[in-house]
N, C-alpha and C positions, 0 to 999 in steps of 0.2 A: 324695351331696349335698355332703359336706364337700369332696371333691376339686373339685367344680364351683365352690364358693364361693371356695376358695383360688385357683383359676385366675382367677376374676373379679377378685379383689383384686390379684393380680400384674399383670394387664393394666392396671388403673387406675393402679397405682404406676408402671408403665412409661411411661404417657402423661404423668403428672405430672412424672416425672424428665426426660423428653425435652423438655417445654416449659419447664422451669425451669432446666436446667443442661446444658452441653455434656459433663459427666461421663458422661452416658448412653452415650456412644460406647464407654466401657470395658466396658459390659454386653453390647454387641452388637459383637464385634470384627471382623465381616466386613460391616458395613453403613456406608455413607457417609451422614452426616446433613447435609443442606443446609437452612438456615433463614434467615429474616430476622427479627431481633428488633425492628427499627424500622419495617418496612413498606415496600412498594413503592408509589410514587406514580403516580397516573393522569396523563393528558395535561395539561400545564400546571402540574403540581406542586402543585395546590391540594387534591386529594382522594386517598384511597388506593384501590387496587384492592380489590375486594370478593370475599367467599367465605364458606364455612362448611365444616365437616368433611367433607361429602359432595360438594360441588360449589363451583365458583368460577372466577375468572379463571385462565387456564392458566399453569402454571409448567413450564419445561423445563430439565434440566441437560444441558449440551452440552460435548463435548470439542472443543478448538480445532484438533486435527489436527497434522500435522508442521510446518505453517508457523508455529504458535504465535500466530496472530492470530485475532481474532473476525471472522468473515465474516458479511455481512448475510443475512437470510432472503430468499427469493425472494417473488414476488408472491402465492404461495399459502401462505406461512409455513413452507416447508421450509428446512432447512439447505442451505448452498451450499459450493462449493469443497471443502475437505477437512474442514470441521466435521462432527461426527457426534453425533446425538441419543443420549443414554445413558439417559434416563428422563423421565417426566412426572409432574406432580402438579398441585395447584391452590392458590390462595390460600385460607387458612382451614384447610387440612389440618393435623392435628396440633396445632391450637390449641384447648385445652379451654374457655377462657373465651369465652362468647358475645359479650361486649363487645369482643373483639379480632378477631372474624371479619371485620369490614369495615375493618380497620386495615392491610390490605396485608400481613399476616404469614402465614407458613407454616412448617412444620417437617416435612420429609419425609425418608425414608431410601431409599437406592438401593443396589443390589448388583452393578452392572456391574463386571466384572473390571478395566477401565481405571481405575476409581476407587481402586484400591489399588496402583497403580504409581507409586512416587516419581518426581517430576518432571513427571508428567502435569498439564496445565493445563486447567482447566474453568471454565465460567461458567454463570450462571443467566439464562435469557431468560423474561421475563414478558409475557403478552399481555392485552389487554382482553377483555371477554366476547364480542366479535364473533366471535372464533375458537371459543370454547366453544359458541356458539349456531349455528355453521355458516354464519354470514353472511360477507360479504367482509371481508378483513383490513383493519383500520383502523390500529392502531398497536401497537408493542411496545417493550420496553427491555431492555438487557443490563447485567448487573452487571459489576463488575471481575473480572479473572481471579483464580483461586485455584490455587495449585500444591500438588499432593499431597506430603505430607512423609514419610509412612511407608506400609508395605504391610499393616498390620494393621487400623487403624481411622482414621477421619477425621471431624471435625466442623467445619463452616465456617459462620460467620455472614456472609452476603453483604450485610448492611446494607441501605441505602436507595438506590434510584435511581429515575429518572422515565422512563416510557415516552414515545415520541415517534411522530409520524406515520410510517407505513411509507414509505420512500423519501426522507425528509428527510435531507439530507446535512450533515455537519459542514464539508464543503468544497463551495463553489459553483463549479463549473468552467464557464467560459464559452467555452473553446476547447480543442480537442484535435486534433492533426493529426500525420500521419506522412509523411516524405519519404524516398524511396528514393535512395540514392547507390551508386555502384559499390562493392560489398564491405561495405556497412553501411546501416543505416537510422537516421533521426533523428526522435525523438519530441519534440514541443513541446506544451506546454499552459499555459493561463492560468487563474488562479483570481480570482474577484471578491471572495471573502471566505473566511476560514478560522477554524474554531473548535476550539481544543485540538488542533491538527494537528501531530503530531510530524514527519511527512514522507511520502514516497511510495515505493512499490515498483512495479516494472514486471513484468508477466506476459505470456507469449505462448503461442500454440498454432498448430498447423497447420490446425485447423478452428475454426469459429465456436463450436461447442458442445463442443469437445474439452477435455481436461484442461489447465488453465492451469499453466504452469511459470514459477516466479519466476526472472527473469534478472538482477535487481539483487543484487549481493552485499552492498552497503551501502545503507542507507536514504538517499534523497535528502532533505535537511533541508527541512522546511516552514516556514511563517511563524508557527506557533503560533496566536495570536489576532490576526486582522487584518481590517479592513474595506477594505483597499486592494488594488489589483490587483497580482498577482505572476505572473511568467512563469518557466517552467522548461524545461529541455532535457536530453535524455539520448540517447546514441548506442549502438546495439547493433551491434558488429562481428562477432558470432557468427551470421552468416546465410549460407545457401547461395544460389548464383546462380539467378535465375529461379524462385523459390519464393514461394508466397503464404503470408503469415503474418497472424495476428490478434493485436493487442496490447491490453492493458488497463493503465491506471494506477490503482493503489489507494492511497488516502490512509489513513494509520494514526493514529488518535486517541490521546490520552493514556491512555485506559482500555484500549487494546489492540484496539479495534474497527477492522476494515478494510472500506472501502467501495470498490467497483469502478466505474470509468468506462470505457466502451467497450462492445464492442470496436471497434477501427479496423483496416481491412484494407489491406495493402500488398503489392505484388509486387516482389521484389528485382531488382536489376540485376546484370549480369555485371561483374566487376572488370576493369580494363584489363589487357592482356597485355604491356605494356611501359611504361617510363619515357619521359617526353618533356618538353622545355622548348621551348615554341613561341616564334616571333618576336613581339615585342611589337606592339601595334596601338593607336593609329596610330604610325607611324614614318617620318620624324621626328615629334616631338610637341611640343605646348605647349598647355595647361599640364600635362596628365597623360596617362599611357598605361597600358594593361592588359597584364599578363604572365600568360599561362596556362601551367599545367604539369600533368603527368599522373603519378600514382604507381601503380605496379603492386602494391606491398605497403605495409603500414603501416610508418611509420618517422619518425624525427626529421628535419624539413626545415629547411634554412637557405637563404634566398634573399637574396643580397647584391648591392648596387650598388657598382661601383668606377669611378674615373675612369681615363683612358687611361694614367696613370702607375702604376696598380695600387693606389692609395690607397682605403681604404674610405670610401664616401660615405654609404651608407644601409643599414640592416638592415631588410628588408621582412618577412621571415618567420623565426621561430626557435622552432619548436614541433613537437610530435608530431602526425601526421595519419594518418587511415585511407587505405587505397587509394582512388583516385578521381581526379576532375578538379577542379582548383582554379584560382583566379585571384587576382592581387594587383595593386593599383593604386599606381603611383608618381606623386607630384604634382610631381616635379622639385625636391624639397627634400632637404637633407642631414639628418643626425640632430639637428642643432641648429635646424632649422626655417628655414634660409636657402635661398633659391632658388639653384640651381647656375648656373654660367656655361654659355654655349652651347658645344657640343662633343660628342664621342663618348664614350659610357659603356659599361661592360660590366656584364652581369647574370649571376650564376652561381648554380646550384642544387647542393646537396649533400644526398643522402638515400641511406641504406644504401650500396650500392656504385656508385651512379649520380652522376656529376659532369659538368656541362656548362655551357658559357659561350657567350653570344651578345652581339652589339653592338647599340647603339641610339643615336639622335642626338637631342639636346635643342636646340631652336631658340627663341631669344627673339624 
């Protein structure tokens, strides 16, 4: 009997210590304690999620995976991309005071091995009771990221956050398209509004439901907080000829959450087999003419206009370009904006080891 009473006393003390001070982690060196001392808010931020020590709104602790970003749940509430569920609990668990059961608080411990690897980043996802009751998913919210500091024990107060409707986006994307060009593809997208948006990453796969591979090495900067329209463009030169790819654009919020848009399907084109500088059209011309050129490989292109005496008149192109077919328009003006005189002019291209010059005539 004495042993039973001592055991009961120790269990009560453990609960009190766990709810009152993070120092509890020193007593259980192989358990990760995740808690919220201030409570998780329900949709709209006016009320707290509800629970009690035996049941309540769902709480999940999730590893963000190698990409280091919070990926959204799918329509069934499952983790996506490379996120991985490490454990579950519920609001009210580990909270001894009944008055705090419906205050969005919890204090749960987990023992997954990843929770004791320094540098591992995790977060807590909280759901409303529609998930607990087995109904269709309504809304959820994600805490900020927490990085594991040591391999023995860890205690983390994930603070307060507010759940939101499933599928609601911090970025409202109104257009997303992909254009194939010889040797590369061009992604363009437009946002109508952005909320706490750090920027974008681009992902691609060979199949619609295959593993997404991040292909951007640097984040494409976003607009932060904006109610204005913004347009973006990114080019992928790392494609094979005549292959179908699927692309996603993911926006990254300030709290590390990543939301995907797409996929968009595209079939790549074969790169040109040669360089070429075509004859301008029309020729003779007035007031403007189009000069088309073909690049077999990526390179720095200069396209210059000279008069018949070899003096530089206009610089039309001076930039790096991917392999493909391009065109430039000359409006018959020099670099100072003055209309040139009637006569014969030369236009010359220089890219990699290809140099070529043709003649054209400007008529007033």
